[in-house]
C-alpha positions as CSV (number, residue, x, y, z in Angstrom):
1,X,-46.1,64.5,84.8
2,X,-43.8,62.6,82.6
3,X,-40.2,63.3,81.7
4,X,-41.0,64.2,78.1
5,X,-43.7,66.7,79.2
6,X,-41.3,68.3,81.6
7,X,-38.7,68.6,78.9
8,X,-41.2,70.2,76.5
9,X,-42.2,72.8,79.1
10,X,-38.6,73.7,79.8
11,X,-38.0,74.1,76.1
12,X,-41.0,76.4,75.7
13,X,-39.8,78.6,78.7
14,X,-36.4,78.8,77.1
15,X,-37.8,80.0,73.9
16,X,-40.1,82.6,75.7
17,X,-37.3,84.0,77.7
18,X,-34.9,84.1,74.7
19,X,-37.4,86.0,72.6
20,X,-37.4,83.3,69.9
21,X,-40.4,83.5,67.5
22,X,-40.6,79.7,66.9
23,X,-43.4,77.3,66.6
24,X,-43.3,74.6,69.3
25,X,-44.3,71.8,66.8
26,X,-41.1,72.5,64.8
27,X,-38.7,72.3,67.7
28,X,-35.5,70.3,67.1
29,X,-33.8,68.1,69.7
30,X,-30.3,69.5,70.3
31,X,-29.5,68.4,73.7
32,X,-29.1,64.6,73.0
33,X,-25.4,63.7,73.2
34,X,-25.6,61.4,70.2
35,X,-26.7,64.2,67.8
36,X,-24.2,64.8,65.0
37,X,-21.9,62.1,66.3
38,X,-20.7,59.0,64.4
39,X,-22.9,56.0,64.3
40,X,-23.2,52.6,62.6
41,X,-26.5,50.9,62.0
42,X,-25.2,47.3,61.6
43,X,-22.9,45.0,63.3
44,X,-20.0,46.9,64.8
45,X,-17.7,44.1,63.7
46,X,-18.2,45.3,60.1
47,X,-17.8,49.0,60.8
48,X,-14.7,50.4,59.1
49,X,-14.0,47.2,57.2
50,X,-14.1,47.2,53.4
51,X,-16.9,49.3,52.0
52,X,-18.6,49.5,55.4
53,X,-18.4,53.1,56.9
54,X,-20.0,55.0,59.7
55,X,-22.9,57.5,59.5
56,X,-24.0,60.5,61.6
57,X,-26.7,60.6,64.2
58,X,-29.4,63.0,63.0
59,X,-31.7,64.6,65.5
60,X,-34.9,66.3,64.2
61,X,-37.8,66.2,66.5
62,X,-37.6,66.5,70.3
63,X,-40.0,63.7,70.5
64,X,-38.1,61.4,68.0
65,X,-35.1,59.2,68.6
66,X,-31.9,60.2,66.7
67,X,-31.5,58.5,63.3
68,X,-28.2,57.1,62.1
69,X,-27.9,58.3,58.6
70,X,-25.2,57.7,55.8
71,X,-23.8,54.4,57.1
72,X,-22.8,51.7,54.5
73,X,-24.0,48.1,55.1
74,X,-22.2,44.9,53.9
75,X,-23.1,43.7,50.4
76,X,-22.9,40.3,48.7
77,X,-19.3,39.5,47.8
78,X,-18.4,40.6,44.3
79,X,-15.3,40.3,42.1
80,X,-14.5,44.0,41.9
81,X,-11.3,44.5,44.0
82,X,-13.4,45.5,47.1
83,X,-14.3,44.0,50.4
84,X,-18.0,44.1,49.8
85,X,-19.1,41.8,52.6
86,X,-16.8,43.7,55.1
87,X,-15.1,40.6,56.4
88,X,-11.6,42.1,56.1
89,X,-10.9,40.1,52.9
90,X,-10.8,41.6,49.4
91,X,-12.5,39.6,46.6
92,X,-13.1,36.5,48.7
93,X,-15.7,35.6,46.0
94,X,-16.1,32.2,44.4
95,X,-18.6,30.7,42.1
96,X,-19.4,27.4,40.4
97,X,-18.1,27.1,36.8
98,X,-17.9,24.4,34.2
99,X,-17.9,23.3,30.5
100,X,-19.3,20.3,28.7
101,X,-16.4,18.4,30.2
102,X,-17.3,19.0,33.9
103,X,-17.8,21.4,36.8
104,X,-15.5,23.1,39.3
105,X,-15.0,26.3,41.4
106,X,-13.8,29.6,40.1
107,X,-12.1,32.1,42.4
108,X,-11.8,35.9,42.2
109,X,-8.4,37.6,42.6
110,X,-7.7,41.3,42.4
111,X,-11.1,42.0,40.8
112,X,-10.7,39.4,38.1
113,X,-12.3,36.0,37.9
114,X,-9.7,33.3,37.6
115,X,-9.8,30.5,35.1
116,X,-12.2,27.7,35.5
117,X,-10.0,24.6,36.2
118,X,-12.0,22.3,33.9
119,X,-11.0,20.9,30.5
120,X,-12.4,22.7,27.5
121,X,-13.9,20.6,24.7
122,X,-11.4,20.0,21.9
123,X,-11.1,18.1,18.7
124,X,-11.5,14.4,19.1
125,X,-8.3,12.3,18.6
126,X,-7.7,8.6,18.9
127,X,-6.4,8.4,22.5
128,X,-9.1,6.4,24.4
129,X,-10.5,9.7,25.8
130,X,-13.7,11.8,25.2
131,X,-11.8,14.9,24.0
132,X,-14.9,16.8,22.8
133,X,-16.9,15.8,25.9
134,X,-19.9,14.4,24.0
135,X,-20.0,11.3,26.1
136,X,-18.5,9.2,23.3
137,X,-14.9,8.0,23.4
138,X,-12.8,8.3,20.2
139,X,-15.7,9.0,17.9
140,X,-13.4,10.5,15.3
141,X,-14.3,11.3,11.7
142,X,-11.5,10.8,9.3
143,X,-11.2,12.7,6.0
144,X,-9.5,9.7,4.5
145,X,-10.7,6.5,6.2
146,X,-8.9,4.1,3.8
147,X,-5.6,2.5,4.7
148,X,-3.1,0.1,3.2
149,X,0.2,-0.9,4.6
150,X,1.4,-3.0,1.6
151,X,3.2,-1.9,-1.5
152,X,1.0,0.5,-3.5
153,X,1.7,-1.4,-6.7
154,X,-0.2,-4.4,-5.2
155,X,-3.3,-2.6,-4.1
156,X,-6.4,-3.7,-6.1
157,X,-4.5,-6.7,-7.7
158,X,-5.4,-10.3,-6.9
159,X,-6.7,-10.7,-3.4
160,X,-5.2,-7.4,-2.0
161,X,-7.6,-4.9,-0.7
162,X,-7.4,-1.7,1.3
163,X,-8.8,-1.5,4.8
164,X,-10.4,1.1,7.0
165,X,-8.9,3.1,9.8
166,X,-10.7,2.5,13.1
167,X,-9.8,3.7,16.6
168,X,-9.5,0.8,19.0
169,X,-8.4,1.2,22.6
170,X,-6.8,4.5,21.8
171,X,-4.8,3.3,18.8
172,X,-5.6,4.0,15.2
173,X,-5.7,0.6,13.5
174,X,-6.1,-0.5,9.9
175,X,-8.9,-3.0,9.9
176,X,-9.8,-5.4,7.0
177,X,-6.8,-4.8,4.7
178,X,-5.6,-7.8,2.7
179,X,-1.9,-7.7,2.1
180,X,0.3,-9.7,-0.3
181,X,1.3,-13.1,1.0
182,X,3.1,-16.2,-0.3
183,X,1.6,-17.7,-3.4
184,X,-0.2,-21.0,-2.9
185,X,-1.9,-23.2,-5.4
186,X,-5.5,-22.2,-4.9
187,X,-6.5,-20.5,-8.1
188,X,-5.9,-17.0,-6.6
189,X,-3.3,-14.3,-7.0
190,X,-2.2,-14.4,-3.4
191,X,1.0,-12.2,-3.8
192,X,-1.0,-9.7,-5.8
193,X,1.4,-9.4,-8.7
194,X,-1.3,-10.0,-11.4
195,X,-0.5,-13.7,-11.9
196,X,-2.4,-16.6,-10.5
197,X,-0.6,-19.6,-8.8
198,X,2.8,-18.8,-10.3
199,X,5.9,-20.4,-8.8
200,X,4.0,-23.0,-6.8
201,X,4.7,-26.6,-6.9
202,X,1.9,-28.2,-8.8
203,X,1.5,-31.8,-9.4
204,X,0.9,-32.5,-13.1
205,X,-2.6,-33.3,-14.2
206,X,-3.6,-35.6,-17.1
207,X,-7.2,-34.8,-18.1
208,X,-9.1,-37.2,-20.4
209,X,-12.4,-35.8,-21.8
210,X,-14.9,-38.3,-23.2
211,X,-17.8,-37.0,-25.2
212,X,-20.9,-38.8,-26.3
213,X,-21.2,-38.1,-30.1
214,X,-24.5,-40.1,-30.6
215,X,-27.5,-38.6,-32.2
216,X,-29.2,-37.7,-28.9
217,X,-26.5,-35.0,-28.3
218,X,-27.7,-32.9,-31.3
219,X,-29.0,-30.1,-29.0
220,X,-26.0,-30.2,-26.7
221,X,-22.8,-30.9,-28.8
222,X,-22.3,-27.2,-29.6
223,X,-22.4,-26.2,-25.9
224,X,-19.9,-29.0,-25.1
225,X,-17.5,-27.8,-27.9
226,X,-17.7,-24.1,-26.9
227,X,-17.3,-24.6,-23.1
228,X,-14.6,-27.2,-23.4
229,X,-12.6,-25.1,-25.9
230,X,-12.9,-21.9,-23.8
231,X,-12.0,-23.8,-20.6
232,X,-8.9,-25.5,-22.0
233,X,-7.6,-22.4,-23.7
234,X,-7.3,-20.7,-20.3
235,X,-4.6,-23.2,-19.5
236,X,-2.7,-23.0,-22.8
237,X,0.4,-21.8,-21.0
238,X,0.3,-24.4,-18.3
239,X,2.9,-27.1,-19.0
240,X,1.6,-29.1,-16.0
241,X,-1.7,-29.8,-17.7
242,X,-2.3,-32.2,-20.6
243,X,-5.6,-33.0,-22.3
244,X,-6.8,-36.0,-24.3
245,X,-10.1,-36.4,-26.2
246,X,-12.2,-39.6,-26.4
247,X,-15.5,-40.4,-28.1
248,X,-18.0,-42.7,-26.4
249,X,-19.4,-43.6,-29.0
250,X,-18.1,-42.0,-32.2
251,X,-20.2,-40.1,-34.7
252,X,-20.5,-42.5,-37.6
253,X,-22.3,-45.9,-37.8
254,X,-19.0,-47.8,-37.8
255,X,-18.1,-46.2,-34.5
256,X,-21.3,-47.0,-32.7
257,X,-20.9,-48.5,-29.2
258,X,-17.1,-48.0,-29.4
259,X,-14.7,-46.0,-27.2
260,X,-12.3,-44.1,-29.5
261,X,-9.2,-42.0,-28.6
262,X,-9.4,-38.9,-30.8
263,X,-6.2,-37.3,-29.5
264,X,-3.7,-38.5,-26.9
265,X,-2.6,-36.4,-24.0
266,X,-1.2,-33.2,-25.4
267,X,-1.4,-29.4,-24.9
268,X,-4.6,-27.3,-25.0
269,X,-4.0,-26.1,-28.6
270,X,-3.7,-29.6,-30.1
271,X,-6.6,-30.8,-27.9
272,X,-8.9,-28.1,-29.3
273,X,-8.2,-29.0,-32.9
274,X,-10.1,-32.3,-32.2
275,X,-12.7,-30.6,-30.0
276,X,-13.7,-28.5,-32.9
277,X,-14.4,-31.7,-34.9
278,X,-17.0,-33.0,-32.4
279,X,-20.3,-33.9,-34.1
280,X,-23.6,-35.5,-33.0
281,X,-23.9,-38.2,-35.7
282,X,-26.1,-41.2,-36.3
283,X,-24.9,-43.5,-33.6
284,X,-27.1,-44.6,-30.6
285,X,-25.2,-46.9,-28.2
286,X,-23.3,-44.9,-25.5
287,X,-20.6,-47.1,-23.9
288,X,-19.8,-44.7,-21.0
289,X,-19.1,-47.4,-18.4
290,X,-16.7,-49.0,-20.9
291,X,-15.0,-45.7,-21.4
292,X,-14.2,-45.3,-17.7
293,X,-13.1,-48.9,-17.4
294,X,-10.8,-48.8,-20.5
295,X,-9.3,-45.4,-19.5
296,X,-8.4,-46.6,-16.0
297,X,-7.5,-50.3,-16.4
298,X,-3.8,-51.0,-16.1
299,X,-3.7,-52.8,-19.5
300,X,-4.3,-49.4,-21.1
301,X,-6.1,-50.7,-24.2
302,X,-6.6,-47.2,-25.6
303,X,-2.8,-46.5,-25.5
304,X,-3.0,-43.3,-23.3
305,X,0.4,-41.7,-22.9
306,X,0.0,-41.0,-19.2
307,X,2.5,-38.7,-17.5
308,X,4.4,-40.5,-14.8
309,X,3.3,-39.3,-11.4
310,X,0.5,-37.1,-12.7
311,X,-2.9,-36.9,-11.2
312,X,-5.4,-38.6,-13.5
313,X,-8.8,-37.0,-14.2
314,X,-11.6,-38.1,-16.5
315,X,-14.6,-36.0,-17.5
316,X,-17.7,-37.5,-19.2
317,X,-20.2,-35.6,-21.3
318,X,-23.3,-37.8,-21.8
319,X,-27.1,-37.3,-21.9
320,X,-28.4,-40.9,-21.3
321,X,-27.9,-43.5,-18.6
322,X,-24.6,-45.2,-18.0
323,X,-24.2,-48.2,-20.4
324,X,-21.7,-50.9,-21.4
325,X,-21.6,-52.4,-24.9
326,X,-18.0,-52.7,-26.1
327,X,-16.4,-54.9,-23.4
328,X,-17.1,-58.6,-23.2
329,X,-18.1,-59.8,-20.8
330,X,-19.9,-56.5,-19.9
331,X,-18.7,-54.6,-16.8
332,X,-20.9,-52.7,-14.3
333,X,-20.6,-49.1,-13.1
334,X,-19.5,-50.4,-9.8
335,X,-16.7,-52.4,-11.4
336,X,-15.6,-49.5,-13.5
337,X,-15.6,-47.2,-10.4
338,X,-13.4,-49.7,-8.5
339,X,-10.9,-49.9,-11.4
340,X,-10.8,-46.0,-11.6
341,X,-10.2,-45.8,-7.8
342,X,-7.4,-48.4,-7.9
343,X,-5.8,-46.3,-10.8
344,X,-6.0,-43.1,-8.8
345,X,-8.3,-41.6,-11.5
346,X,-11.0,-39.1,-10.4
347,X,-14.1,-39.3,-12.6
348,X,-16.4,-36.3,-13.1
349,X,-19.7,-36.3,-15.1
350,X,-21.6,-33.6,-17.0
351,X,-24.9,-35.5,-17.2
352,X,-28.6,-35.3,-17.7
353,X,-29.4,-35.3,-13.9
354,X,-32.3,-37.7,-14.3
355,X,-29.7,-40.4,-15.1
356,X,-27.1,-39.4,-12.5
357,X,-27.8,-42.3,-10.2
358,X,-26.6,-44.7,-12.9
359,X,-23.2,-42.9,-12.9
360,X,-22.6,-42.3,-9.2
361,X,-21.1,-45.8,-8.6
362,X,-18.2,-44.9,-10.8
363,X,-18.0,-41.2,-9.8
364,X,-18.6,-40.9,-6.1
365,X,-16.0,-43.5,-4.9
366,X,-13.2,-41.7,-6.9
367,X,-14.0,-38.3,-5.3
368,X,-15.5,-36.9,-8.4
369,X,-18.6,-34.8,-8.9
370,X,-21.8,-34.8,-11.0
371,X,-22.6,-31.6,-13.0
372,X,-25.7,-30.7,-15.0
373,X,-25.1,-30.9,-18.8
374,X,-28.2,-28.8,-19.2
375,X,-26.7,-25.9,-17.4
376,X,-25.9,-22.6,-19.1
377,X,-22.7,-22.1,-21.0
378,X,-21.3,-20.0,-18.2
379,X,-22.2,-22.5,-15.5
380,X,-20.6,-25.5,-17.4
381,X,-17.4,-23.5,-17.9
382,X,-17.3,-22.5,-14.3
383,X,-17.8,-26.1,-13.3
384,X,-14.9,-27.2,-15.5
385,X,-12.7,-24.5,-13.9
386,X,-13.4,-25.9,-10.5
387,X,-12.0,-29.3,-11.6
388,X,-8.6,-27.8,-12.7
389,X,-8.3,-25.1,-10.0
390,X,-6.3,-27.1,-7.5
391,X,-2.9,-28.4,-6.8
392,X,-3.5,-32.0,-6.3
C-alpha cells in the first residue's frame, strides 16, 4: 500500500471519529508544512528586490502539491522609477535614439528619459558643416544672393557689375563681381564713373579718310557719308584726334583720276562739313594706290599738316580694284604699302571684297584691316569705331 493511500485512510478515520459530515473528494491538505507560508516562484536572487515580492503556498487537495500564489516576477526594464527587472537597480533602462543627424544611446534617470546626445537638425549656415543633416554641406538659400563690395554709385556703370554670394569652404564669398579699377585706354569705362578712357595718356591720332567719288559709288556714297559722320561725331570732344578728307578721284570731270585734299587735319565738326559734300559724280578713274602713296610719302605733295608724334591712320572707301593713274611713272600697291610702312601709317580699306586682293599689298604690311563696304550702316560704323578705339 502506498504512502498516499495510507494517508487517505488515516484522514477518513479522523473524519469518522470526529463526526465530520464531509465528502472525501473535497478534503483539503492541511498537514503540509509549506501551506500558508511564504514562497517565491522564480529565482530567489530576485525575491524582495524591486517589484519582485513573495507569494503564499496554497494547499487545496490532499493529492495536489501546494501552489505558490501571489508572487511577482521580474519584468522588462522600464523608465518609471521602479526596479522592474529586480536587479537591485532602479531605472537601469536604456534605448537607442537618434535624429537625422545620427544615432546614440538614451538613458533613464528617476523615471524620465534623458536627452538624446545627438545634434538636432538646424538651419543651414555657411560653416562647412551639414547643419540641417540632409547630407549636403552649406546648401544655403539666400534671400538676397546679390553682392557688391564697391561704391554703390559705381554699380551698373561702365564695366562694374554685382556678383553672387556663394559659400565656399565655410566662407560666404562674393563671386563674379566687377569692381572699379584704374582707367586704361581700351574703349571701356574701367573706373565706372560714366566716362570712357578719361585721364589716360593717349597718343594723338591723325586720321585721313579718302573716298572714291566716281560714278560707280552712286549706291554707296550716302552710306559712306552717314556712317563716317556719325562715327567722327562721337569723338568731337577728343582733342587727341584729327580728321582729314581726301577724294580719290573727285566728283567732276576735271578731278577724274586725281587725289584731292578736301580738308586738312582738323576737328570732327570741320571734317564733317566736307563729308556732307561728298557726291558720286561723273568720274571713272580711281587712283587709290596713288592716294596711299601721296599721303604717306615724305615729300608730302598733298600738304597734310601732320601732328608731330601722332599715329597716322588712313581709311579708304572704294568699290573697284586698286588703281594708279595720277603718278608718273606709275607705282604699284606693293610700293605704296612699303612707303606707308616706312611712314608709320596704318592703312585700312572699306572695299568691295571681290577686289580686296588688289589692296592687301598696301594694307596688310601696315597692320591694317579690310572691311566690307557692302555691310550694313551699323556694321560699317562699328568697324570704324574699332579703328579709333585704342591707345596706340
